[in-house]
N, C-alpha and C positions, 0 to 999 in steps of 0.2 A: 692491240694495234689500232683500235678506234682512235681517230683524231690524228694519226700519224701518216695516213696514206697520202700520196700525192694526188692532186686533183687535176682533171683535164680542163684546159682553157683553149678554145678555138675561137679567136676573136675576128674571124673574117666573115662579115655579114653575108649570108646566103650560102656559106660553105660550112656552117656549124650544124651539120646534120649527122647525128650518130645513128648507127645501125644496131638492131637487136634481133633476137630470135625468140621462139617459144611457141608452144601450142596450148590452147585452152583445154583445161581438163573438163570432164563431164560436169554438168551443172548440179550442184548440191550445196546444201547449207553446211557450214563448217562447225564442228563442235567447239565448245568453250575450251580455249587453250589454258594450260596451267604452267607451261614452261618446263614441264618434266616429261613430256611425251618423247618417245624414242624417234630419233631421226638418223638417217643413214650417215650423214656427215654434218656434225655440229658446226663446222666452219664453212658450210656451203654459201651462206649469205656473204660472208667476208670475202670469199673467193670471187663471188660475182662482183662485188664492189671493186676488188683489185683488177678485175678484167676490164672494167670501164674507166680505170684510172689512167692517167697519162702524165704529161709534163707538169711540173710545179706551177701553180697559178702565181703570176707575178704580183707583187704588192702594188696596189693602185690607190692613190689618194683620191679624195672627193674631187679635186681639181682635175684629175685624170679622166673623168667621165663627162662627156658633153651630153646635154639633153635637148629634146625638141623645143621649138617655140622660143628659142633663145634663153631657156631656163638654165639655171645651175642645178646639177644633179644633187639630190638630197643625200647621196652616198656619204655617210659619216658626218654630215653637217648638223649643226644645232637646229632644233625645231623652233618654229616661230611661237612666241608666247604673247599673250595679251591679258595682263592682270592675272587673274586666277584661272586662266584657260590656256590650253596648249594644243597644238596641232596633233591629232591622233596619228600614230604610226599605221593604223589599220584603215582609216577612212579619209584622212587628210582634212577632216573637219575640226573646228575648235570644240574641245570637250573640257569639262572641269579638270584641273590638273591632278586631282586625287584619283581620277579615272585614267587620264592619259599618261600619267607617270607610273601607274601600276602595271605590273606584268599581266598580260592576258592569259587566259586558259584556253587550251586546245583540247577538245573533247571528241573522241571517236564515236561516231553515230551509226547505229544500225540502219541499213538501207534495204533490207529484205522486205518484200511485200507484206509478209505476215506482221511486220513491226510497224506498219503505217497506221495512223499518222504519227509523225515525229512530234516531239514536244520541245519547245524552246528554240528550235533551229532558226527561226526568223530573227532572233536576236544576235546571231553570229554576224560579225562584220566582214569576215572573210570565210568562205566555205570552199573546202577542197572536196573533190570526188576522184576516186581511183579504183581500178579493178582489183579485186582480191581473187581467191581461188574460185574456180568454176564459172568465171564470167560475171559474178555478182560484183556490185560496187559497195564500198563503204565511203562515208563522208567524214570530214573532220571540220568542225566549226571552231573558229578562233573568235573568242568572246572578250570584249573589253568591258562593257557595262552589263554585267550579268547579275547584279546584286538582288534584283527582285524576282529572279527565276526560282520557283520552287520545284520545277520538274524539267530536267534536260535529258533527252535521250530518245529511245533507249540506247545504252552505251555498250559498245562491244570491245573486242580485244585488239591489241596492238599489232601493227605491222611496222617493220623497220623504216620503210620510206615515210610513213606518216610522222615518225619521230623527227626525221630531218626536216619535214615541212614545218613542224611545230617550232623547231629550233630557229627557223628563219625569223620568227617573231619573238624570240626569247621567251616563249610561252611555257607555262607549266602544263604538262601533258597528262591528260586524264583518260584512263582506259580500264576495261574490265577483263583482265587476263592478258596473256601474251604467249607467243610461240617460243620454243627453245631458242630459235635464231635471234630473237629480240633481246634475250636476257643480257648478253654482254654489252649491248648498247645502252639498255636501261640502267645498267650498273655504273655507267660513266658518271664522274662527278659533275659534269656539265649538263646532265639530264635530270631535271627535277620532275618527278612523275607521281601520280596518285593512282594506284591500282586497286581495283575491287577485290583482288585476290591477296592483297597484302594486309598487314595488320591494321592499316589505316582504312581499309575498305568499308567497314561498317560505319565509319564516321562520315565518309564522303558519299556513299551510295546507299540506295535502298531498293527493295523489290516490290513491285505491285502485284495484285492478284487478278488483274484483268486480262492477262495473257500469259502464255507458258514461257518458262525459261528456255533459252537464254535471252528472250526478247523483252524481259520485264525489269531490267536493271536500269536505274535512273540516278542522276546526280542532282543535288540541290545547291543553290548558291551558299546557303548556310553551311552545308556539309563541306563544300569545296574550301571555303574560307577557313573553316575549323581545321581541315586537313592540312592546308598550307601552313597554318600556325603551328599545329602539332609537329609537323615535319621540320619546322624551322627553315623553310625555304625563303630565299630572298624575295621580297615583295615588290621591288622596283626594278626597272630595266638595268641591265649590267652596264658598267662603265665601258664606253667605246662602242655601244650598240650602233650599228650602221643603218638600220632600217631596211626596207625592201622596195618601197615605191617612191617615185618622184610624182607628186600630185599637182594637178592643175590649180592655178590660183582662183580665188573666189569669183573674180569677174572675167575669167578667161578660160572657159571650158574647152576641152579638146574635142572638136567636131569631126576629126579625121577627114579634113577637106583636101588632103594631099592627093596627088594624081594617082598614086598606086593603091588607094583605098577602093573598096567595093561594097555593094549593098549587103546588109546583114540583118534582115528583119526576122529571119527564122534560122535557128541554130540547133543542130543535132550533133552531140559529141560522139554518137555511134556505139554506145554501150548496148550489148545485145539482150540483156535480161530485163532491165527496167525501162529501156528505150526512152530516155529522157529527151526533152526538147524545150526550147525557150522561144517565146514570141515577143517581139518588140512592140511596146505601146508608145506611140509618138506623143500622146497627150502628157504623160508624166516622164517620158524618156527612160523607162525602165524595161528590163527583160523579165517576163514572167515564166515560171518553170512548171512543166508537166512531167510526170513519169507514171509508169504502170497504167497508162491510158487515161489518167485523170489529173486534176490540178494537184501540185505538190503543196500540201497544206500543213501549217503548224497548228496543232489542236489546242494550244494555249490561247490563241487569238483568232482562230479560224481564218487566218490570212494566207494567201498564196505567196510562196517565196518569190521575191523579185530582187533584181540586181541592177546596179548602175554600170558595172563592167563585167565582161566575161573574158577570161584568158584561157586559151587552149594551149597547153604546154606538152609538146610531143617529146616523149622520153624513150630512150632505148631500154630494153627490158629482157628478162629471161625467166623461164620457169626453172627454178633451181633444184627441185626434187620431184620425186614421183607422186607426191601428195598434192602437187599443183601450187606450192608456195611460190610467189613471184618476187622478183627483184626489179627495181626501177632505178635508173640513173638519177641521182639527186645532186651530183657534184660536178658534172661536166657542162654540157650544153646541148642545144638542139633547136629545132624550129618551134615557133610559136605564132599564135594569131591573137591580136588584141581586138576586142569587139566592144563598141560603145555607141550610143546615139544612132543606132540603125546602120552603122558602118563597120567595116573590118579592115585591118591592115596586117600584113604578114611581116614577121621579123624573126629574131632569134632570142633565146634565153641563155644566160651564162651565170654560173654559180661563182660567187666570190667568197672567200674566207673559210673554205673547208667545212667540216662538220657543223661548226657553229656560225657559219656565214649565211648568206641569203642569195637567192636568185634575183637577177635584174633583167629587164626586158629592153630590147633594142630594135629600132626600125631598120629598113633596108639601107639607110645611109650610115648606120653605126651609131646613131644618137639614141640615148635612152628615151624610151617611150614615156610621155607624160600621161599619167592615169587620172581619169576624172575622180573627183571626190565622191565618196559613197561606198556602197557595199560591192564586193568583188567575189565572183565565182571563178575558181580555178579548176579546170577540168584537166586531169593528167591523162594524156592520150598515148596508148602504145604506138610507137612510131611505125610499126608494121601494119597498124589498123587505120592509118590516116585516110584510106579510101572510103571508110565508113562515115567520115565526118561530112555533114551537109550544112552549107551556109548559103542562104539565098535571100 
């Protein structure tokens, strides 16, 4: 049934607020999933997705979306090229076309305190964070230029919603294991994945001796590229890929100067275990990230993670079983906040294109938000936990 569900579209700005329910389970680290564990209802996740489905999303052409600042939406439009360079789908910057035309990889990253520091995460162009069981979060880095990375991770197991986030970028999905709920989705022909528990696992991943399993599984660029080759996966973006962001032009950054914007020098997404927050540095116009009471560092370069954009994406959710497995709406819509250059503006997110489509972001006037060029952090917020978010 995957790919055949009807998806909800509520395109009234300010009214696109979905509700959810659920209770957090006790805090605990989850064991490595094999996809063979016993579950009370193997179709629980699909039932959850059906419960947040609604009317069919209408077909919308690129000309059907208007963007801020008088821009034309990038929805389904050809990217700008300049000689042997092309605008990146991930950052909006010009990159060599052999990088910009290549499909990115989306890698599930362990975010438990025992697994710190992370490796290679600062090279991700887009970074997602979302709650999993027990109030812990995991991250997913979407990497475009990863060729020089010898150590990325540590890598953890799949969750259904992260697969959908990866599909928004037409990315090849890298993970180490998966739950039973994720197997039907991973088996779809439109999901190209590299799993540490599959036959290709020893090619793509390796384990270190500096920490205990399951926190010691890492991927390398060499292994990923060999895995993609051995699996015969398509290496360039699919025909008709519509992209996700409309980026600001080189000489016209979005400073969020509109009347309904507000100050955002300090941002807390409200996750209860790692307690992350970001501070704005006006000198370089970037947001620097802390968690677990200290700077969030990449040990490959000893650099603190920083971002040009932050998106808070509020999603309806449920706890779908007694083991604490969560479901998040990836195909409908909800509230969002876009944060950049020390300012924030509220709006809505809407999913276009079903399982293989992408979420787009809109301001209070219904125009697509113009995102500044650079790296973006997307925090998926449980819509019932919005009162925990702090922006000041």
